[in-house]
ZANUVEX-299865 format. One record per residue (C-alpha): residue number from 1; residue in three letters; x, y, z. Coordinates in steps of 0.25 Angstrom, whole numbers, always signed. Example, Ala and Ser with C-alpha at 12.3 -4.5 7.8 and 13.67 -1.06 7.14 Angstrom:
+-----+------+-------+-------+-------+
! seq ! type !    c1 !    c2 !    c3 !
+-----+------+-------+-------+-------+
!   1 !  ALA !   +49 !   -18 !   +31 !
!   2 !  SER !   +55 !    -4 !   +29 !
+-----+------+-------+-------+-------+
This chain:
+-----+------+-------+-------+-------+
! seq ! type !    c1 !    c2 !    c3 !
+-----+------+-------+-------+-------+
!   1 !  MET !  +142 !   +34 !   +29 !
!   2 !  PRO !  +132 !   +24 !   +35 !
!   3 !  LEU !  +127 !   +27 !   +50 !
!   4 !  LYS !  +125 !   +15 !   +59 !
!   5 !  LEU !  +114 !   +18 !   +69 !
!   6 !  ALA !  +118 !   +13 !   +83 !
!   7 !  GLY !  +108 !    +2 !   +88 !
!   8 !  HIS !   +98 !    +4 !   +76 !
!   9 !  SER !   +96 !    -5 !   +64 !
!  10 !  PHE !   +88 !    +5 !   +55 !
!  11 !  PHE !   +86 !   +20 !   +54 !
!  12 !  HIS !   +76 !   +27 !   +44 !
!  13 !  PRO !   +80 !   +41 !   +44 !
!  14 !  TRP !   +71 !   +53 !   +42 !
!  15 !  ASP !   +77 !   +66 !   +44 !
!  16 !  TRP !   +90 !   +73 !   +47 !
!  17 !  SER !   +91 !   +82 !   +59 !
!  18 !  PRO !   +93 !   +97 !   +56 !
!  19 !  ASP !  +108 !   +96 !   +60 !
!  20 !  GLY !  +110 !   +84 !   +50 !
!  21 !  ARG !  +115 !   +75 !   +62 !
!  22 !  ASN !  +103 !   +66 !   +65 !
!  23 !  LEU !   +93 !   +58 !   +58 !
!  24 !  ALA !   +79 !   +55 !   +63 !
!  25 !  GLY !   +73 !   +42 !   +59 !
!  26 !  TRP !   +66 !   +29 !   +62 !
!  27 !  VAL !   +76 !   +20 !   +69 !
!  28 !  TYR !   +75 !    +5 !   +72 !
!  29 !  ILE !   +81 !    +1 !   +86 !
!  30 !  PRO !   +83 !   -14 !   +86 !
!  31 !  ALA !   +84 !   -15 !  +101 !
!  32 !  GLN !   +70 !   -10 !  +102 !
!  33 !  ASN !   +65 !   -16 !   +89 !
!  34 !  VAL !   +58 !    -3 !   +86 !
!  35 !  TRP !   +58 !    +9 !   +76 !
!  36 !  ASN !   +60 !   +22 !   +82 !
!  37 !  LEU !   +60 !   +37 !   +78 !
!  38 !  ALA !   +75 !   +42 !   +81 !
!  39 !  VAL !   +86 !   +52 !   +78 !
!  40 !  VAL !  +100 !   +46 !   +75 !
!  41 !  ASP !  +113 !   +54 !   +76 !
!  42 !  THR !  +119 !   +51 !   +62 !
!  43 !  GLN !  +133 !   +53 !   +68 !
!  44 !  SER !  +132 !   +42 !   +79 !
!  45 !  GLY !  +121 !   +34 !   +74 !
!  46 !  GLU !  +114 !   +36 !   +88 !
!  47 !  LEU !  +100 !   +40 !   +91 !
!  48 !  MET !   +98 !   +54 !   +95 !
!  49 !  GLY !   +90 !   +52 !  +108 !
!  50 !  PRO !   +81 !   +40 !  +110 !
!  51 !  PRO !   +72 !   +35 !   +99 !
!  52 !  SER !   +57 !   +36 !   +99 !
!  53 !  ARG !   +49 !   +24 !  +104 !
!  54 !  ARG !   +38 !   +21 !   +93 !
!  55 !  SER !   +30 !    +9 !   +89 !
!  56 !  GLN !   +26 !   +16 !   +76 !
!  57 !  ARG !   +34 !   +20 !   +64 !
!  58 !  CYS !   +38 !   +35 !   +61 !
!  59 !  GLU !   +42 !   +42 !   +48 !
!  60 !  ARG !   +47 !   +55 !   +43 !
!  61 !  GLY !   +54 !   +61 !   +55 !
!  62 !  VAL !   +59 !   +75 !   +53 !
!  63 !  PHE !   +68 !   +83 !   +63 !
!  64 !  SER !   +63 !   +96 !   +69 !
!  65 !  PRO !   +71 !  +108 !   +65 !
!  66 !  ASP !   +79 !  +108 !   +78 !
!  67 !  GLY !   +82 !   +93 !   +76 !
!  68 !  LYS !   +77 !   +90 !   +90 !
!  69 !  GLN !   +64 !   +83 !   +85 !
!  70 !  VAL !   +59 !   +73 !   +74 !
!  71 !  ALA !   +45 !   +74 !   +69 !
!  72 !  ALA !   +40 !   +61 !   +63 !
!  73 !  ALA !   +27 !   +54 !   +58 !
!  74 !  CYS !   +24 !   +42 !   +66 !
!  75 !  TYR !   +14 !   +31 !   +64 !
!  76 !  VAL !    +3 !   +29 !   +74 !
!  77 !  ASN !    -3 !   +18 !   +65 !
!  78 !  GLU !    +4 !   +11 !   +53 !
!  79 !  ASN !    -6 !    +1 !   +50 !
!  80 !  VAL !    -6 !    -1 !   +35 !
!  81 !  ASN !   -21 !    -3 !   +35 !
!  82 !  THR !   -24 !   +11 !   +41 !
!  83 !  PRO !   -20 !   +25 !   +37 !
!  84 !  PRO !    -7 !   +29 !   +43 !
!  85 !  ASN !    -7 !   +37 !   +56 !
!  86 !  ARG !    +5 !   +45 !   +59 !
!  87 !  ASP !    +8 !   +55 !   +70 !
!  88 !  ILE !   +18 !   +67 !   +70 !
!  89 !  VAL !   +28 !   +64 !   +81 !
!  90 !  VAL !   +40 !   +72 !   +86 !
!  91 !  PHE !   +52 !   +65 !   +91 !
!  92 !  ASP !   +62 !   +72 !  +101 !
!  93 !  VAL !   +76 !   +68 !   +97 !
!  94 !  ALA !   +83 !   +70 !  +110 !
!  95 !  THR !   +72 !   +63 !  +119 !
!  96 !  GLY !   +66 !   +53 !  +109 !
!  97 !  GLN !   +52 !   +58 !  +113 !
!  98 !  GLU !   +41 !   +58 !  +104 !
!  99 !  SER !   +29 !   +68 !  +103 !
! 100 !  THR !   +17 !   +66 !   +94 !
! 101 !  ILE !   +14 !   +79 !   +88 !
! 102 !  LEU !    +2 !   +74 !   +80 !
! 103 !  GLY !    -5 !   +62 !   +83 !
! 104 !  GLY !   -19 !   +56 !   +79 !
! 105 !  LEU !   -26 !   +49 !   +68 !
! 106 !  TYR !   -20 !   +57 !   +57 !
! 107 !  ASP !    -8 !   +53 !   +48 !
! 108 !  ASP !    +2 !   +64 !   +51 !
! 109 !  ARG !   +15 !   +63 !   +44 !
! 110 !  SER !   +27 !   +69 !   +37 !
! 111 !  PRO !   +31 !   +79 !   +47 !
! 112 !  ILE !   +41 !   +91 !   +45 !
! 113 !  TRP !   +45 !  +102 !   +55 !
! 114 !  VAL !   +42 !  +117 !   +52 !
! 115 !  PRO !   +56 !  +124 !   +56 !
! 116 !  ALA !   +55 !  +133 !   +68 !
! 117 !  ALA !   +40 !  +131 !   +70 !
! 118 !  GLY !   +40 !  +118 !   +79 !
! 119 !  LYS !   +29 !  +113 !   +69 !
! 120 !  ILE !   +28 !  +101 !   +60 !
! 121 !  LEU !   +22 !   +99 !   +46 !
! 122 !  PHE !   +16 !   +86 !   +43 !
! 123 !  VAL !    +6 !   +79 !   +33 !
! 124 !  SER !    -7 !   +74 !   +39 !
! 125 !  ASN !   -20 !   +68 !   +34 !
! 126 !  ARG !   -28 !   +75 !   +45 !
! 127 !  GLN !   -38 !   +81 !   +35 !
! 128 !  GLY !   -39 !   +68 !   +27 !
! 129 !  LYS !   -28 !   +71 !   +17 !
! 130 !  ASP !   -14 !   +74 !   +19 !
! 131 !  GLY !   -11 !   +89 !   +23 !
! 132 !  LEU !    +1 !   +97 !   +28 !
! 133 !  TRP !    +0 !  +100 !   +43 !
! 134 !  MET !    +8 !  +107 !   +53 !
! 135 !  VAL !    +8 !  +105 !   +68 !
! 136 !  GLU !   +16 !  +111 !   +80 !
! 137 !  SER !   +26 !  +101 !   +87 !
! 138 !  LYS !   +20 !   +99 !  +101 !
! 139 !  PRO !   +24 !   +87 !  +109 !
! 140 !  ASP !   +10 !   +86 !  +115 !
! 141 !  GLY !    +4 !   +84 !  +101 !
! 142 !  SER !    -6 !   +96 !  +104 !
! 143 !  ALA !    -3 !  +104 !   +92 !
! 144 !  VAL !   -14 !  +105 !   +81 !
! 145 !  PRO !    -9 !  +103 !   +67 !
! 146 !  VAL !   -12 !  +113 !   +56 !
! 147 !  LEU !   -15 !  +110 !   +42 !
! 148 !  LEU !    -7 !  +117 !   +32 !
! 149 !  GLN !   -10 !  +111 !   +19 !
! 150 !  GLY !   -21 !  +101 !   +15 !
! 151 !  ASP !   -21 !   +89 !    +6 !
! 152 !  LEU !    -7 !   +88 !    +2 !
! 153 !  GLY !    -8 !   +73 !    -3 !
! 154 !  ALA !    +1 !   +62 !    +1 !
! 155 !  THR !   +12 !   +71 !    +6 !
! 156 !  GLU !   +25 !   +70 !   +13 !
! 157 !  LEU !   +32 !   +82 !   +18 !
! 158 !  LEU !   +47 !   +83 !   +13 !
! 159 !  GLY !   +52 !   +96 !   +20 !
! 160 !  LEU !   +51 !  +110 !   +23 !
! 161 !  ALA !   +60 !  +120 !   +16 !
! 162 !  LYS !   +67 !  +132 !   +23 !
! 163 !  ASP !   +57 !  +141 !   +16 !
! 164 !  GLY !   +45 !  +134 !   +21 !
! 165 !  THR !   +42 !  +126 !    +9 !
! 166 !  LEU !   +37 !  +112 !   +12 !
! 167 !  HIS !   +40 !  +101 !    +2 !
! 168 !  TYR !   +32 !   +88 !    +2 !
! 169 !  GLY !   +30 !   +76 !    -6 !
! 170 !  ARG !   +17 !   +72 !   -12 !
! 171 !  ARG !   +13 !   +58 !   -17 !
! 172 !  THR !    +1 !   +55 !   -26 !
! 173 !  GLN !    -4 !   +42 !   -30 !
! 174 !  SER !   -16 !   +37 !   -37 !
! 175 !  ARG !   -22 !   +24 !   -41 !
! 176 !  ASP !   -33 !   +22 !   -51 !
! 177 !  VAL !   -41 !   +10 !   -58 !
! 178 !  TYR !   -39 !    +9 !   -73 !
! 179 !  LEU !   -46 !    +1 !   -84 !
! 180 !  ALA !   -38 !    -5 !   -95 !
! 181 !  THR !   -43 !   -13 !  -107 !
! 182 !  LEU !   -35 !   -26 !  -110 !
! 183 !  ASP !   -34 !   -34 !  -123 !
! 184 !  PRO !   -41 !   -47 !  -117 !
! 185 !  TYR !   -31 !   -56 !  -125 !
! 186 !  SER !   -18 !   -49 !  -124 !
! 187 !  LEU !   -21 !   -42 !  -110 !
! 188 !  ARG !   -14 !   -29 !  -115 !
! 189 !  VAL !   -20 !   -16 !  -112 !
! 190 !  GLN !   -28 !    -9 !  -123 !
! 191 !  GLY !   -28 !    +7 !  -122 !
! 192 !  GLN !   -25 !   +15 !  -110 !
! 193 !  PRO !   -31 !   +11 !   -96 !
! 194 !  LYS !   -41 !   +21 !   -91 !
! 195 !  ARG !   -44 !   +25 !   -76 !
! 196 !  PHE !   -57 !   +17 !   -73 !
! 197 !  VAL !   -61 !   +21 !   -58 !
! 198 !  ASP !   -64 !   +36 !   -59 !
! 199 !  THR !   -67 !   +38 !   -44 !
! 200 !  TYR !   -57 !   +41 !   -33 !
! 201 !  LEU !   -46 !   +43 !   -44 !
! 202 !  GLY !   -32 !   +39 !   -39 !
! 203 !  HIS !   -38 !   +30 !   -28 !
! 204 !  ASN !   -42 !   +17 !   -35 !
! 205 !  SER !   -35 !    +4 !   -37 !
! 206 !  SER !   -35 !   -11 !   -38 !
! 207 !  PRO !   -47 !   -14 !   -47 !
! 208 !  ALA !   -53 !   -28 !   -50 !
! 209 !  TRP !   -65 !   -31 !   -59 !
! 210 !  SER !   -75 !   -41 !   -54 !
! 211 !  PRO !   -76 !   -54 !   -61 !
! 212 !  SER !   -89 !   -50 !   -67 !
! 213 !  GLY !   -83 !   -37 !   -72 !
! 214 !  ASP !   -95 !   -29 !   -67 !
! 215 !  SER !   -87 !   -22 !   -57 !
! 216 !  PHE !   -73 !   -19 !   -52 !
! 217 !  ALA !   -67 !   -17 !   -38 !
! 218 !  TYR !   -55 !    -7 !   -35 !
! 219 !  ALA !   -49 !    -1 !   -23 !
! 220 !  SER !   -51 !   +14 !   -20 !
! 221 !  SER !   -44 !   +23 !   -10 !
! 222 !  ARG !   -55 !   +32 !    -6 !
! 223 !  ASP !   -51 !   +37 !    +8 !
! 224 !  ILE !   -40 !   +47 !   +13 !
! 225 !  ASN !   -33 !   +35 !   +19 !
! 226 !  GLY !   -30 !   +28 !    +6 !
! 227 !  LYS !   -38 !   +16 !   +10 !
! 228 !  SER !   -44 !    +8 !    -2 !
! 229 !  GLN !   -59 !    +4 !    -3 !
! 230 !  LEU !   -63 !    -7 !   -12 !
! 231 !  VAL !   -73 !    -2 !   -23 !
! 232 !  VAL !   -82 !   -10 !   -33 !
! 233 !  ARG !   -87 !    -3 !   -45 !
! 234 !  GLY !   -98 !    -9 !   -53 !
! 235 !  LYS !  -102 !    -9 !   -68 !
! 236 !  ASP !  -111 !    +4 !   -65 !
! 237 !  GLY !   -99 !   +11 !   -58 !
! 238 !  ALA !  -105 !   +10 !   -45 !
! 239 !  GLU !   -95 !    +7 !   -34 !
! 240 !  VAL !   -96 !    +0 !   -20 !
! 241 !  VAL !   -85 !    +2 !   -10 !
! 242 !  LEU !   -82 !   -11 !    -3 !
! 243 !  SER !   -71 !    -9 !    +7 !
! 244 !  ASP !   -69 !    +2 !   +18 !
! 245 !  GLY !   -54 !    +3 !   +13 !
! 246 !  ASN !   -41 !    -3 !   +15 !
! 247 !  THR !   -26 !    +0 !   +12 !
! 248 !  TRP !   -24 !   -12 !    +3 !
! 249 !  ASN !   -28 !    -6 !   -10 !
! 250 !  TYR !   -18 !   -14 !   -18 !
! 251 !  GLN !   -27 !   -26 !   -17 !
! 252 !  ILE !   -36 !   -30 !   -29 !
! 253 !  PRO !   -50 !   -33 !   -26 !
! 254 !  THR !   -53 !   -48 !   -28 !
! 255 !  TRP !   -67 !   -51 !   -34 !
! 256 !  CYS !   -74 !   -64 !   -31 !
! 257 !  SER !   -78 !   -72 !   -44 !
! 258 !  ASP !   -93 !   -68 !   -42 !
! 259 !  SER !   -90 !   -53 !   -43 !
! 260 !  ARG !   -98 !   -51 !   -30 !
! 261 !  LEU !   -87 !   -51 !   -20 !
! 262 !  LEU !   -73 !   -46 !   -19 !
! 263 !  SER !   -61 !   -45 !   -10 !
! 264 !  TRP !   -52 !   -35 !    -5 !
! 265 !  GLY !   -42 !   -31 !    +6 !
! 266 !  THR !   -46 !   -26 !   +20 !
! 267 !  PRO !   -38 !   -16 !   +29 !
! 268 !  HIS !   -31 !   -28 !   +34 !
! 269 !  PRO !   -20 !   -32 !   +24 !
! 270 !  ALA !   -21 !   -47 !   +24 !
! 271 !  THR !   -37 !   -48 !   +23 !
! 272 !  ARG !   -47 !   -48 !   +11 !
! 273 !  ARG !   -62 !   -45 !   +12 !
! 274 !  LEU !   -73 !   -49 !    +3 !
! 275 !  TYR !   -83 !   -38 !    -2 !
! 276 !  ASP !   -97 !   -38 !    -9 !
! 277 !  ALA !   -94 !   -30 !   -21 !
! 278 !  ALA !  -108 !   -25 !   -22 !
! 279 !  THR !  -110 !   -20 !    -8 !
! 280 !  GLY !   -97 !   -19 !    -2 !
! 281 !  ALA !  -100 !   -28 !    +9 !
! 282 !  VAL !   -89 !   -36 !   +16 !
! 283 !  VAL !   -91 !   -51 !   +13 !
! 284 !  GLY !   -87 !   -61 !   +24 !
! 285 !  PRO !   -75 !   -59 !   +33 !
! 286 !  ASP !   -61 !   -54 !   +29 !
! 287 !  ILE !   -52 !   -64 !   +22 !
! 288 !  LYS !   -39 !   -65 !   +31 !
! 289 !  ILE !   -30 !   -77 !   +29 !
! 290 !  THR !   -21 !   -81 !   +41 !
! 291 !  GLY !    -7 !   -77 !   +39 !
! 292 !  LEU !   -10 !   -68 !   +27 !
! 293 !  ARG !    -3 !   -54 !   +28 !
! 294 !  ALA !    -8 !   -47 !   +16 !
! 295 !  ALA !   -20 !   -48 !    +7 !
! 296 !  TYR !   -12 !   -49 !    -6 !
! 297 !  GLN !    -8 !   -63 !    -1 !
! 298 !  LEU !   -23 !   -67 !    -3 !
! 299 !  GLY !   -32 !   -69 !   -16 !
! 300 !  TYR !   -46 !   -73 !   -17 !
! 301 !  ALA !   -51 !   -85 !   -25 !
! 302 !  PRO !   -62 !   -81 !   -36 !
! 303 !  GLU !   -73 !   -86 !   -28 !
! 304 !  CYS !   -68 !   -79 !   -15 !
! 305 !  ARG !   -70 !   -91 !    -7 !
! 306 !  SER !   -55 !   -93 !    -5 !
! 307 !  VAL !   -42 !   -85 !    -5 !
! 308 !  TYR !   -28 !   -89 !   -10 !
! 309 !  VAL !   -16 !   -84 !    -1 !
! 310 !  SER !    -1 !   -83 !    -4 !
! 311 !  ALA !    +6 !   -82 !   +10 !
! 312 !  ARG !   +19 !   -83 !   +16 !
! 313 !  PRO !   +17 !   -85 !   +31 !
! 314 !  HIS !   +25 !   -76 !   +40 !
! 315 !  GLY !   +38 !   -83 !   +43 !
! 316 !  SER !   +36 !   -94 !   +32 !
! 317 !  GLU !   +45 !   -96 !   +20 !
! 318 !  HIS !   +33 !  -102 !   +12 !
! 319 !  ARG !   +23 !   -96 !    +3 !
! 320 !  GLN !    +9 !  -102 !    +5 !
! 321 !  ILE !    -2 !  -101 !    -6 !
! 322 !  PHE !   -15 !  -106 !    -1 !
! 323 !  ARG !   -30 !  -105 !    -2 !
! 324 !  VAL !   -40 !  -102 !    +9 !
! 325 !  ASP !   -55 !  -105 !    +8 !
! 326 !  LEU !   -62 !   -93 !   +15 !
! 327 !  GLU !   -74 !  -101 !   +20 !
! 328 !  THR !   -66 !  -112 !   +27 !
! 329 !  GLN !   -53 !  -105 !   +28 !
! 330 !  GLN !   -47 !  -118 !   +23 !
! 331 !  ARG !   -33 !  -116 !   +17 !
! 332 !  ARG !   -27 !  -124 !    +6 !
! 333 !  GLU !   -12 !  -123 !    +3 !
! 334 !  LEU !    -9 !  -121 !   -12 !
! 335 !  TYR !    +6 !  -119 !   -13 !
! 336 !  SER !   +18 !  -116 !    -4 !
! 337 !  ASP !   +33 !  -113 !    -6 !
! 338 !  ASP !   +44 !  -105 !    -1 !
! 339 !  ALA !   +43 !   -93 !   -11 !
! 340 !  GLU !   +40 !   -79 !    -7 !
! 341 !  TRP !   +26 !   -71 !    -6 !
! 342 !  SER !   +16 !   -72 !   -17 !
! 343 !  LEU !    +6 !   -61 !   -17 !
! 344 !  ALA !    -7 !   -57 !   -23 !
! 345 !  PRO !   -14 !   -71 !   -25 !
! 346 !  THR !   -24 !   -70 !   -36 !
! 347 !  VAL !   -34 !   -81 !   -40 !
! 348 !  SER !   -38 !   -82 !   -55 !
! 349 !  PRO !   -53 !   -80 !   -58 !
! 350 !  ASP !   -55 !   -95 !   -61 !
! 351 !  GLY !   -49 !   -98 !   -48 !
! 352 !  LYS !   -38 !  -107 !   -54 !
! 353 !  TRP !   -25 !   -99 !   -52 !
! 354 !  LEU !   -18 !   -91 !   -41 !
! 355 !  ALA !    -9 !   -80 !   -45 !
! 356 !  MET !    +1 !   -73 !   -36 !
! 357 !  ILE !   +13 !   -63 !   -37 !
! 358 !  GLY !   +25 !   -69 !   -31 !
! 359 !  ARG !   +38 !   -78 !   -33 !
! 360 !  LEU !   +39 !   -92 !   -37 !
! 361 !  VAL !   +51 !   -94 !   -28 !
! 362 !  ARG !   +58 !   -86 !   -17 !
! 363 !  GLY !   +66 !   -75 !   -24 !
! 364 !  GLY !   +60 !   -77 !   -37 !
! 365 !  PRO !   +53 !   -67 !   -46 !
! 366 !  VAL !   +40 !   -61 !   -43 !
! 367 !  GLY !   +29 !   -64 !   -52 !
! 368 !  VAL !   +15 !   -69 !   -55 !
! 369 !  LEU !   +13 !   -83 !   -49 !
! 370 !  LEU !    +2 !   -93 !   -53 !
! 371 !  MET !    -3 !  -106 !   -46 !
! 372 !  PRO !   -16 !  -114 !   -47 !
! 373 !  THR !   -26 !  -111 !   -36 !
! 374 !  SER !   -26 !  -126 !   -33 !
! 375 !  GLY !   -12 !  -125 !   -29 !
! 376 !  GLY !    +2 !  -128 !   -34 !
! 377 !  ALA !   +15 !  -120 !   -37 !
! 378 !  PRO !   +14 !  -106 !   -43 !
! 379 !  ARG !   +21 !  -102 !   -56 !
! 380 !  MET !   +26 !   -89 !   -61 !
! 381 !  LEU !   +18 !   -83 !   -72 !
! 382 !  ALA !   +26 !   -69 !   -73 !
! 383 !  THR !   +37 !   -62 !   -65 !
! 384 !  GLY !   +38 !   -48 !   -62 !
! 385 !  ALA !   +24 !   -46 !   -56 !
! 386 !  GLY !   +23 !   -34 !   -46 !
! 387 !  ASP !   +18 !   -35 !   -32 !
! 388 !  ASN !    +4 !   -33 !   -36 !
! 389 !  VAL !    -9 !   -40 !   -39 !
! 390 !  LEU !   -13 !   -50 !   -49 !
! 391 !  SER !   -25 !   -51 !   -57 !
! 392 !  TRP !   -31 !   -61 !   -67 !
! 393 !  THR !   -38 !   -60 !   -80 !
! 394 !  PRO !   -53 !   -65 !   -79 !
! 395 !  ASP !   -50 !   -78 !   -87 !
! 396 !  SER !   -39 !   -82 !   -77 !
! 397 !  LYS !   -29 !   -83 !   -88 !
! 398 !  HIS !   -20 !   -71 !   -85 !
! 399 !  LEU !   -14 !   -63 !   -73 !
! 400 !  PHE !   -11 !   -48 !   -73 !
! 401 !  TYR !    +0 !   -43 !   -64 !
! 402 !  VAL !    +9 !   -30 !   -63 !
! 403 !  LYS !   +23 !   -29 !   -67 !
! 404 !  SER !   +32 !   -17 !   -65 !
! 405 !  GLU !   +44 !   -13 !   -74 !
! 406 !  ALA !   +52 !    +0 !   -73 !
! 407 !  GLY !   +42 !    +6 !   -64 !
! 408 !  GLN !   +30 !    +3 !   -73 !
! 409 !  GLU !   +19 !    -7 !   -69 !
! 410 !  GLU !   +11 !   -15 !   -80 !
! 411 !  PHE !    +1 !   -26 !   -79 !
! 412 !  PHE !    +5 !   -39 !   -85 !
! 413 !  ALA !    -4 !   -52 !   -89 !
! 414 !  VAL !    +1 !   -66 !   -88 !
! 415 !  SER !    -6 !   -79 !   -92 !
! 416 !  ILE !    -7 !   -90 !   -82 !
! 417 !  GLU !    -2 !   -99 !   -93 !
! 418 !  GLY !   +12 !   -91 !   -92 !
! 419 !  GLY !   +19 !   -84 !  -103 !
! 420 !  ALA !   +24 !   -70 !  -104 !
! 421 !  PRO !   +16 !   -59 !   -97 !
! 422 !  VAL !    +8 !   -49 !  -105 !
! 423 !  ALA !   +10 !   -34 !  -102 !
! 424 !  THR !    -4 !   -28 !  -102 !
! 425 !  GLY !    +1 !   -14 !  -105 !
! 426 !  ILE !    -6 !    -8 !   -92 !
! 427 !  ARG !    +5 !    +0 !   -85 !
! 428 !  GLY !    +6 !    +9 !   -73 !
! 429 !  ARG !   +10 !   +10 !   -59 !
! 430 !  GLY !    +4 !    +3 !   -47 !
! 431 !  LEU !    -4 !    -6 !   -56 !
! 432 !  ILE !   -14 !   -15 !   -48 !
! 433 !  GLY !   -23 !   -26 !   -53 !
! 434 !  LEU !   -27 !   -28 !   -67 !
! 435 !  SER !   -41 !   -33 !   -67 !
! 436 !  LEU !   -47 !   -38 !   -80 !
! 437 !  HIS !   -62 !   -37 !   -83 !
! 438 !  PRO !   -69 !   -50 !   -86 !
! 439 !  ASP !   -70 !   -45 !  -101 !
! 440 !  GLY !   -55 !   -46 !  -101 !
! 441 !  LYS !   -53 !   -32 !  -106 !
! 442 !  ARG !   -55 !   -22 !   -95 !
! 443 !  ALA !   -44 !   -21 !   -85 !
! 444 !  LEU !   -44 !   -13 !   -72 !
! 445 !  PHE !   -31 !    -9 !   -64 !
! 446 !  SER !   -26 !    +2 !   -55 !
! 447 !  SER !   -13 !   +10 !   -57 !
! 448 !  ARG !    -6 !   +20 !   -48 !
! 449 !  GLU !    +0 !   +34 !   -51 !
! 450 !  SER !    +9 !   +41 !   -41 !
! 451 !  SER !   +18 !   +53 !   -39 !
! 452 !  ALA !   +27 !   +60 !   -29 !
! 453 !  GLU !   +29 !   +75 !   -29 !
! 454 !  VAL !   +36 !   +85 !   -20 !
! 455 !  TRP !   +28 !   +98 !   -17 !
! 456 !  SER !   +31 !  +111 !    -9 !
! 457 !  LEU !   +22 !  +119 !    +0 !
! 458 !  ARG !   +25 !  +134 !    +3 !
! 459 !  ASN !   +19 !  +144 !   +12 !
! 460 !  PHE !   +11 !  +134 !   +20 !
! 461 !  LEU !   +16 !  +136 !   +34 !
! 462 !  PRO !    +8 !  +145 !   +43 !
! 463 !  LYS !   +13 !  +159 !   +46 !
+-----+------+-------+-------+-------+
């Protein structure tokens, strides 16, 4: 039977109270236009005592064994450009008062009470990697946490059984760069792709050959916070690390036509930055277009002196496609209509064509769009393209895109002249950017492998 919550328009439940009567969760209170941690009586739909007063989101709240308190992980910083920072907070059901049991610069999360001990188990990166910790629930925050088990991986605590067995979920995910050989005429794969980047295995993605073919760039997550660095590997195998890391590792590095400079994202989601591929030095100021909300709306021209933008200004019903001269900041409108977003604007190597992923008309199918860089209406080359990146063949005659069917992804190639798309035979999950070498044969791409498992831990509590 549905329960109507009095005075609240949304409730995200977390945990049942021990007596099965109340629910702890995250509640939206329209009169205050805020989200708060609260406990709801499931018989009446009323709040059990006052809610908390938080400006930051909480998650994963659990009742104490006596049902009088709720422990939750609450964000101190939820900026997508920085590592998460959560505190362990205890909420008093009767008074609505909060106590920060654990605060600071670490990411403390996934709390679980230890019955009859007044202590809380939690996961934290306090030693650089996720480990299992325990702390006494002291309202003044003076308790010192104790490490029980180190390096558990990406873990969420699921529950503590009556016999003291801890059950937890563990996620593993890896990305690697692969090399495939394509037939230059059919664009079909020949043989099996092989892993190509042999350092920092499981942490590499988004490869791109330079126009000269002498080097390639890729993203590599080499620090404990998962931020990606832009790396260039030369013909001799030597590497140059170009960036200090950001979270936008789905972006494909964009080379300038001289193979000397390339662009990538910054810690800000709506800007791009130019780097010297040989030295790693930043070249010029960051590229930021007024009104742009994400860097995947922007694509460089081959000479890197102008950018193409697909935008839909806030509050507007019109899609706008335009070019911006980076030296003069002069903007030239290329096309405008009332269709929805177009993403991943990608300019052909010869500078004549602009490809995007989007819809021709509002509500229509998503696919690969193509229009002249001089302006004019786009046309649909192929439908079914995923929300991913596009890449060109070096001769500017074909585009690669990702299509997903029955949970399996595959790279397809489509001619700018139209016709049926060609399946390359390169399949996998989390495919990003098929980059074809100037020889027309060697292709780089990245793929993701992931798994989720439930583990148990016994005899870990101190005597």
